[in-house]
Backbone as JSON Lines, residues from 0, in Angstrom:
{"i":0,"aa":"M","n":[57.96,61.87,117.86],"ca":[58.08,61.13,116.46],"c":[56.99,61.6,115.36]}
{"i":1,"aa":"K","n":[55.78,61.7,116.0],"ca":[54.56,61.89,115.02],"c":[54.76,63.44,114.56]}
{"i":2,"aa":"N","n":[55.2,64.32,115.45],"ca":[55.47,65.79,114.89],"c":[56.32,65.7,113.8]}
{"i":3,"aa":"F","n":[57.53,65.08,114.0],"ca":[58.53,64.83,113.01],"c":[58.11,64.42,111.58]}
{"i":4,"aa":"L","n":[57.31,63.29,111.55],"ca":[56.52,62.64,110.32],"c":[55.79,63.74,109.78]}
{"i":5,"aa":"V","n":[54.95,64.54,110.67],"ca":[54.04,65.33,110.03],"c":[54.64,66.56,109.41]}
{"i":6,"aa":"K","n":[55.86,67.0,109.99],"ca":[56.51,68.03,109.36],"c":[57.21,67.51,108.1]}
{"i":7,"aa":"T","n":[57.48,66.4,108.27],"ca":[58.33,65.64,106.84],"c":[57.32,65.72,105.78]}
{"i":8,"aa":"I","n":[56.09,65.22,106.03],"ca":[55.19,65.13,105.1],"c":[54.67,66.37,104.57]}
{"i":9,"aa":"A","n":[54.53,67.48,105.5],"ca":[54.25,68.77,105.07],"c":[55.32,69.5,104.13]}
{"i":10,"aa":"N","n":[56.89,69.22,104.49],"ca":[57.72,69.69,103.56],"c":[57.63,69.12,102.15]}
{"i":11,"aa":"A","n":[57.46,67.7,102.31],"ca":[57.45,66.87,100.81],"c":[56.43,67.4,99.91]}
{"i":12,"aa":"A","n":[55.23,67.72,100.66],"ca":[53.92,68.28,99.89],"c":[54.23,69.63,99.4]}
{"i":13,"aa":"A","n":[54.93,70.49,100.44],"ca":[55.22,71.78,100.01],"c":[56.03,72.02,98.68]}
{"i":14,"aa":"L","n":[57.24,70.95,98.91],"ca":[58.45,70.86,97.77],"c":[57.56,70.41,96.38]}
{"i":15,"aa":"A","n":[56.76,69.45,96.48],"ca":[56.14,68.84,95.22],"c":[55.25,69.97,94.53]}
{"i":16,"aa":"V","n":[54.67,70.82,95.48],"ca":[53.87,72.01,94.84],"c":[54.63,72.83,94.06]}
{"i":17,"aa":"A","n":[56.12,73.22,94.76],"ca":[56.76,74.24,94.24],"c":[57.43,73.42,92.91]}
{"i":18,"aa":"V","n":[57.75,72.17,92.89],"ca":[58.21,71.56,91.85],"c":[57.13,71.56,90.49]}
{"i":19,"aa":"W","n":[55.83,71.34,90.83],"ca":[54.9,71.53,89.89],"c":[54.48,72.85,89.46]}
{"i":20,"aa":"L","n":[54.8,73.84,90.23],"ca":[54.43,75.27,89.84],"c":[55.68,75.92,89.1]}
{"i":21,"aa":"F","n":[56.79,75.42,89.3],"ca":[57.88,76.26,88.7],"c":[58.78,75.49,87.91]}
{"i":22,"aa":"Q","n":[59.14,75.73,86.58],"ca":[59.65,74.75,85.69],"c":[61.2,74.9,85.89]}
{"i":23,"aa":"N","n":[61.82,75.88,86.7],"ca":[63.3,75.86,87.23],"c":[63.34,75.07,88.51]}
{"i":24,"aa":"I","n":[62.57,74.56,89.07],"ca":[62.65,73.63,90.19],"c":[62.28,72.35,89.86]}
{"i":25,"aa":"T","n":[63.41,71.47,89.72],"ca":[63.14,70.26,89.01],"c":[63.19,68.86,89.95]}
{"i":26,"aa":"L","n":[62.53,67.88,89.72],"ca":[62.79,66.71,90.31],"c":[62.87,65.55,89.3]}
{"i":27,"aa":"T","n":[63.67,64.94,89.16],"ca":[63.6,63.98,88.01],"c":[63.79,62.44,88.72]}
{"i":28,"aa":"G","n":[63.38,61.62,87.67],"ca":[63.52,60.26,88.42],"c":[62.97,59.5,87.3]}
{"i":29,"aa":"H","n":[63.33,57.96,87.27],"ca":[62.62,57.05,86.31],"c":[61.26,56.61,86.56]}
{"i":30,"aa":"S","n":[60.86,56.63,87.78],"ca":[59.69,56.13,88.21],"c":[59.07,57.16,88.96]}
{"i":31,"aa":"T","n":[57.82,56.74,89.33],"ca":[56.92,57.71,90.21],"c":[57.43,57.3,91.85]}
{"i":32,"aa":"G","n":[57.77,56.07,91.87],"ca":[58.26,55.55,93.29],"c":[59.54,56.41,93.47]}
{"i":33,"aa":"K","n":[60.63,56.41,92.59],"ca":[61.85,57.13,92.71],"c":[61.69,58.63,93.1]}
{"i":34,"aa":"K","n":[60.52,59.1,92.19],"ca":[60.5,60.57,92.58],"c":[59.98,60.79,93.92]}
{"i":35,"aa":"V","n":[59.13,59.99,94.4],"ca":[58.54,60.21,95.75],"c":[59.49,60.03,96.8]}
{"i":36,"aa":"L","n":[60.41,58.89,96.58],"ca":[61.27,58.73,97.58],"c":[62.41,59.92,97.59]}
{"i":37,"aa":"T","n":[62.76,60.47,96.32],"ca":[63.71,61.59,96.23],"c":[63.01,62.79,97.09]}
{"i":38,"aa":"L","n":[61.64,63.09,96.62],"ca":[60.97,64.18,97.39],"c":[60.96,64.0,98.92]}
{"i":39,"aa":"V","n":[60.79,62.87,99.49],"ca":[60.69,62.6,100.99],"c":[62.21,62.86,101.46]}
{"i":40,"aa":"L","n":[63.51,62.53,100.74],"ca":[64.77,62.5,101.27],"c":[64.97,64.03,101.0]}
{"i":41,"aa":"V","n":[64.62,64.69,100.01],"ca":[64.92,66.19,100.01],"c":[64.13,66.98,101.01]}
{"i":42,"aa":"A","n":[62.72,66.54,101.33],"ca":[61.99,67.19,102.5],"c":[62.89,66.91,103.78]}
{"i":43,"aa":"L","n":[63.53,65.79,103.89],"ca":[64.22,65.48,105.21],"c":[65.36,66.6,105.25]}
{"i":44,"aa":"L","n":[66.19,66.56,104.21],"ca":[67.22,67.48,104.01],"c":[66.76,68.93,104.22]}
{"i":45,"aa":"F","n":[65.89,69.34,103.66],"ca":[65.2,70.65,103.84],"c":[64.74,70.81,105.33]}
{"i":46,"aa":"G","n":[64.59,69.99,105.98],"ca":[64.04,70.15,107.42],"c":[65.21,70.22,108.28]}
{"i":47,"aa":"V","n":[66.21,69.34,107.95],"ca":[67.77,69.57,108.63],"c":[68.49,70.91,108.42]}
{"i":48,"aa":"V","n":[68.24,71.23,107.09],"ca":[69.01,72.77,106.82],"c":[68.03,73.59,107.63]}
{"i":49,"aa":"N","n":[66.67,73.71,107.51],"ca":[66.05,74.79,108.35],"c":[66.24,74.64,109.78]}
{"i":50,"aa":"F","n":[66.34,73.5,110.33],"ca":[66.61,73.27,112.04],"c":[68.06,73.74,112.24]}
{"i":51,"aa":"V","n":[69.05,73.66,111.34],"ca":[70.5,73.79,111.9],"c":[70.99,75.05,111.39]}
{"i":52,"aa":"V","n":[70.86,75.36,109.99],"ca":[71.47,76.52,109.49],"c":[70.65,77.75,109.41]}
{"i":53,"aa":"K","n":[69.33,77.71,109.54],"ca":[68.51,78.85,109.35],"c":[68.43,79.66,110.61]}
{"i":54,"aa":"P","n":[68.41,79.1,111.75],"ca":[68.5,80.03,113.05],"c":[69.83,80.78,113.2]}
{"i":55,"aa":"V","n":[71.12,80.13,112.76],"ca":[72.15,80.95,112.67],"c":[72.26,82.09,111.73]}
{"i":56,"aa":"V","n":[71.76,81.81,110.61],"ca":[71.75,82.81,109.68],"c":[70.64,83.94,109.93]}
{"i":57,"aa":"K","n":[69.6,83.42,110.51],"ca":[68.68,84.67,110.84],"c":[69.38,85.57,112.06]}
{"i":58,"aa":"L","n":[70.01,84.86,112.9],"ca":[70.83,85.64,114.03],"c":[71.79,86.66,113.53]}
{"i":59,"aa":"L","n":[72.49,86.1,112.59],"ca":[73.74,87.0,111.76],"c":[73.08,87.92,111.22]}
{"i":60,"aa":"T","n":[71.74,87.84,110.67],"ca":[71.18,88.79,109.76],"c":[70.08,89.74,110.34]}
{"i":61,"aa":"L","n":[70.13,89.63,111.77],"ca":[69.14,90.32,112.68],"c":[68.77,91.74,112.2]}
{"i":62,"aa":"P","n":[69.93,92.51,112.09],"ca":[69.6,94.06,111.76],"c":[68.86,94.17,110.33]}
{"i":63,"aa":"L","n":[69.15,93.22,109.37],"ca":[68.29,93.36,108.14],"c":[66.82,92.94,108.18]}
{"i":64,"aa":"F","n":[66.75,91.95,109.14],"ca":[65.29,91.72,109.5],"c":[64.42,92.86,110.16]}
{"i":65,"aa":"V","n":[65.11,93.64,110.93],"ca":[64.58,94.82,111.53],"c":[64.43,96.08,110.47]}
{"i":66,"aa":"L","n":[65.63,96.05,109.74],"ca":[65.43,97.1,108.84],"c":[64.53,96.89,107.68]}
{"i":67,"aa":"T","n":[64.19,95.62,107.22],"ca":[63.15,95.25,106.27],"c":[61.78,94.88,106.83]}
{"i":68,"aa":"L","n":[61.64,94.99,108.28],"ca":[60.28,94.85,108.62],"c":[59.97,93.28,108.38]}
{"i":69,"aa":"G","n":[61.03,92.38,108.49],"ca":[60.74,90.9,108.37],"c":[60.72,90.52,106.94]}
{"i":70,"aa":"L","n":[60.87,91.46,106.01],"ca":[60.75,90.79,104.4],"c":[61.99,89.97,104.14]}
{"i":71,"aa":"F","n":[63.15,90.19,104.8],"ca":[64.33,89.69,104.45],"c":[64.15,87.95,104.84]}
{"i":72,"aa":"T","n":[63.15,87.65,105.53],"ca":[62.8,86.29,105.46],"c":[62.58,85.52,104.27]}
{"i":73,"aa":"L","n":[62.29,86.46,103.23],"ca":[62.03,85.81,101.75],"c":[63.42,85.51,101.28]}
{"i":74,"aa":"V","n":[64.34,86.12,101.46],"ca":[65.66,86.08,101.1],"c":[66.23,84.95,101.78]}
{"i":75,"aa":"I","n":[66.11,84.76,103.2],"ca":[66.77,83.57,103.85],"c":[66.22,82.24,103.36]}
{"i":76,"aa":"N","n":[64.63,82.29,103.17],"ca":[64.01,80.96,102.65],"c":[64.48,80.59,101.31]}
{"i":77,"aa":"A","n":[64.92,81.57,100.44],"ca":[65.56,81.3,99.11],"c":[66.93,80.76,99.27]}
{"i":78,"aa":"L","n":[67.69,81.29,100.32],"ca":[69.04,80.75,100.54],"c":[68.89,79.34,100.95]}
{"i":79,"aa":"M","n":[67.87,79.05,101.93],"ca":[67.91,77.98,102.44],"c":[67.45,76.69,101.37]}
{"i":80,"aa":"L","n":[66.59,77.21,100.35],"ca":[66.04,76.19,99.34],"c":[67.42,76.08,98.15]}
{"i":81,"aa":"L","n":[68.27,77.22,98.15],"ca":[69.34,76.9,97.28],"c":[70.35,76.08,97.87]}
{"i":82,"aa":"L","n":[70.56,75.82,99.19],"ca":[71.5,75.26,100.02],"c":[70.95,73.86,99.75]}
{"i":83,"aa":"T","n":[69.69,73.47,100.12],"ca":[69.05,72.23,99.83],"c":[69.21,71.71,98.48]}
{"i":84,"aa":"S","n":[69.25,72.45,97.46],"ca":[69.55,71.93,96.32],"c":[70.74,71.61,96.07]}
{"i":85,"aa":"W","n":[71.8,72.5,96.56],"ca":[73.37,72.19,96.49],"c":[73.64,70.93,97.16]}
{"i":86,"aa":"L","n":[73.15,70.75,98.27],"ca":[73.44,69.6,99.22],"c":[72.72,68.35,98.54]}
{"i":87,"aa":"A","n":[71.4,68.56,97.83],"ca":[70.87,67.35,97.11],"c":[71.75,66.89,95.86]}
{"i":88,"aa":"D","n":[72.32,67.75,95.42],"ca":[73.46,67.63,94.12],"c":[74.51,66.79,94.85]}
{"i":89,"aa":"K","n":[75.08,66.81,95.75],"ca":[76.17,66.48,96.44],"c":[75.77,65.02,96.88]}
{"i":90,"aa":"L","n":[74.56,64.77,97.2],"ca":[74.05,63.59,97.6],"c":[73.46,62.72,96.61]}
{"i":91,"aa":"S","n":[73.67,63.34,95.33],"ca":[73.06,62.51,94.13],"c":[71.63,62.4,94.11]}
{"i":92,"aa":"L","n":[70.88,63.38,94.82],"ca":[69.5,63.29,94.8],"c":[69.09,64.22,93.77]}
{"i":93,"aa":"S","n":[68.13,63.77,92.7],"ca":[67.9,64.34,91.55],"c":[66.71,65.62,91.75]}
{"i":94,"aa":"F","n":[67.28,66.63,92.55],"ca":[66.55,67.84,92.81],"c":[67.31,68.98,92.47]}
{"i":95,"aa":"H","n":[66.83,69.99,91.84],"ca":[67.59,70.96,91.55],"c":[66.71,72.28,91.51]}
{"i":96,"aa":"V","n":[67.34,73.41,92.04],"ca":[66.66,74.5,92.0],"c":[67.61,75.56,91.17]}
{"i":97,"aa":"E","n":[66.97,76.2,90.09],"ca":[68.04,77.12,89.3],"c":[67.42,78.45,89.32]}
{"i":98,"aa":"G","n":[68.42,79.35,89.85],"ca":[68.13,80.81,89.94],"c":[67.86,81.19,91.28]}
{"i":99,"aa":"F","n":[68.31,82.53,91.7],"ca":[67.83,83.06,92.95],"c":[66.37,83.34,93.03]}
{"i":100,"aa":"W","n":[65.81,83.97,92.01],"ca":[64.25,84.46,91.83],"c":[63.3,83.38,91.83]}
{"i":101,"aa":"T","n":[63.79,82.31,91.46],"ca":[63.02,81.23,91.28],"c":[62.79,80.68,92.84]}
{"i":102,"aa":"A","n":[64.02,80.56,93.42],"ca":[64.33,80.16,94.93],"c":[63.35,80.98,95.71]}
{"i":103,"aa":"V","n":[63.38,82.43,95.4],"ca":[62.64,83.21,96.3],"c":[60.94,82.69,96.03]}
{"i":104,"aa":"L","n":[60.73,82.67,95.04],"ca":[59.07,82.26,94.8],"c":[58.76,80.94,95.1]}
{"i":105,"aa":"G","n":[59.81,79.89,94.9],"ca":[59.61,78.79,95.55],"c":[59.59,78.68,96.99]}
{"i":106,"aa":"G","n":[60.6,79.54,97.62],"ca":[60.55,79.48,99.26],"c":[59.34,80.04,99.78]}
{"i":107,"aa":"L","n":[58.79,81.19,98.92],"ca":[57.39,81.54,99.2],"c":[56.27,80.64,99.3]}
{"i":108,"aa":"V","n":[56.07,79.92,98.18],"ca":[55.12,78.72,98.05],"c":[55.45,77.61,99.05]}
{"i":109,"aa":"I","n":[56.38,77.3,99.24],"ca":[57.09,76.26,100.11],"c":[56.54,76.59,101.69]}
{"i":110,"aa":"S","n":[56.6,77.81,101.97],"ca":[56.25,78.45,103.34],"c":[54.9,78.41,103.45]}
{"i":111,"aa":"V","n":[54.19,78.65,102.49],"ca":[52.65,78.77,102.61],"c":[52.11,77.59,102.58]}
{"i":112,"aa":"V","n":[52.67,76.64,101.62],"ca":[52.05,75.29,101.51],"c":[52.39,74.47,102.87]}
{"i":113,"aa":"S","n":[53.67,74.6,103.37],"ca":[53.96,73.81,104.54],"c":[53.32,74.24,105.85]}
{"i":114,"aa":"W","n":[52.85,75.62,106.04],"ca":[52.1,76.22,107.08],"c":[50.62,75.53,106.83]}
{"i":115,"aa":"A","n":[50.18,75.55,105.67],"ca":[48.66,75.06,105.39],"c":[48.59,73.47,105.79]}
{"i":116,"aa":"M","n":[49.64,72.74,105.41],"ca":[49.79,71.33,105.66],"c":[49.75,70.89,107.02]}
{"i":117,"aa":"N","n":[50.78,71.98,107.89],"ca":[50.87,71.84,109.53],"c":[49.52,72.22,110.03]}
{"i":118,"aa":"V","n":[48.67,73.0,109.6],"ca":[47.41,73.33,110.21],"c":[46.6,72.23,110.07]}
{"i":119,"aa":"V","n":[46.65,71.5,108.84],"ca":[45.67,70.35,108.31],"c":[45.83,69.11,109.16]}
{"i":120,"aa":"L","n":[47.2,68.8,109.06],"ca":[47.67,67.55,109.65],"c":[47.51,67.54,111.03]}
{"i":121,"aa":"P","n":[47.41,66.4,111.81],"ca":[47.39,66.38,113.42],"c":[48.91,66.54,113.72]}
{"i":122,"aa":"D","n":[48.97,67.0,115.16],"ca":[50.42,67.0,115.52],"c":[50.28,66.22,117.37]}
{"i":123,"aa":"D","n":[51.3,66.34,117.69],"ca":[51.39,65.71,119.28],"c":[50.74,66.7,120.26]}
{"i":124,"aa":"N","n":[50.53,67.73,119.81],"ca":[49.9,68.99,121.04],"c":[48.44,68.59,121.15]}
{"i":125,"aa":"D","n":[47.85,67.53,120.81],"ca":[46.38,67.37,121.16],"c":[46.1,66.85,122.45]}
């Protein structure tokens, strides 16, 4: 359970950095509390998308991974971020990513920040 919490906090922090860096990744709300709650819910949604959908997409695009020496991961991360944005819209969460290239850059930032947060935050493997 602690590992799940750590990953959700890392995802929320990474999403917050992406929202802060890119004007085409938006998170709206009437108050700071509403924005934080939305960010946590989007982080949970992003975690579910990465857990359920991403492995299937990676398997189906395995030849592209080999052909591009793994650089296709950037495209997959962008697609997962766009899917999260679409699902957030369907769930009435005020999170939106506009444009594929914004999603590519946002996915890259989210990957780096999430990795750094997972290194810094404790986990159950101690």
